[in-house]
N, C-alpha and C positions, 0 to 999 in steps of 0.2 A: 425564516431560519431564526433561531433564537439566541438572543445577545445578554450575556451576563457581564456585569462590571464587577472587577475584582480588585481587592486592594493588593498592592505591591508591598511586601515587608521590607525590613531594614536591610536584609541581604539579597533583595531582588526576587525572593522567592513568592509564589503564588500557589494557591490551592484550587486544583481542579475540582470543581463542583462534583458531588457523587453521582448526580443524574448523568453528567458526561461521562464519568469514569465507566458506570455500568453500560451506558450505552455504546462505547467504543472497547469495553474489555480492557480497560486499564486497572491494572490490581496492584495492591499494596506490594512496594518492591520491585515493581516492574519499571520498566523503562520507556520513555519517550524521546523522539527527536524533534528539536526543535529548528526549524529553518526560516531564515530571513526571507521575506518577500519585499516588494518595493514599499510598501508602507503598512507592512503587518509582518508579524510573527506565525508562522504556522507549525502547529502541534500535531505531530503523527504518533501513533502508538507503534511499537516495534512489534513486528510479528513474531510469534514463537517458531520454532523449528518444524512443528507440524503444520502450521498455517503456511508456512513458506514452501513447504514440500507438496501442498495439496494440489495445486494447478499443474507441476511437471508430472505428478503421478496421475493426473487426471488424463493429461495428453498423452502420455506414453500408453496408459489403457486404451485410449481411443484410437492410437496409432499402431497397436499391436496387430500384426498381420498384414498390414500395408506393406508394399514394396517400397524401397527407397527411390528417391528421383533418380532419372539417367541423366547424363552429360546432355546439356542443352533443354532439359524440360523447364528449367526454372528463368529461361531467357525473357525479358519482359515482365518479369514479377517483382513487384517491390517487396523485398525482403523487409523492409522496416514496417510496411504496413499489414504484410502478413504476421510478422512477430506481434505486432500490436493487437491483431484480431485474435491470433492463438492464444496469447497470454492474456487478453482482456485487460490491457494496461489500462488503468483508472486511478484517479486520485483520490486516495483514501484520507485525506489531511483532514485534520478538525480545525476550524478557525475559531 
């Protein structure tokens, strides 16, 4: 992993280096989310509407034509694991 030391300005501002902005699709005027960790700050880019809708659209397209589950068929299935698997939950954080 690459680390770059940044100076913090008088108002607490930092500049995200161009190489990181380009790699993670952070554009001028765009937004990022800053989350506190135990000993770090995590910076995440905010996905635009099309990016947010990509996975639900793919899932809907994949499910098209399949019958819905019937009562009792989901017994014993971890819905949390199923959700994570279907939606590909992953940490897109930039450290």
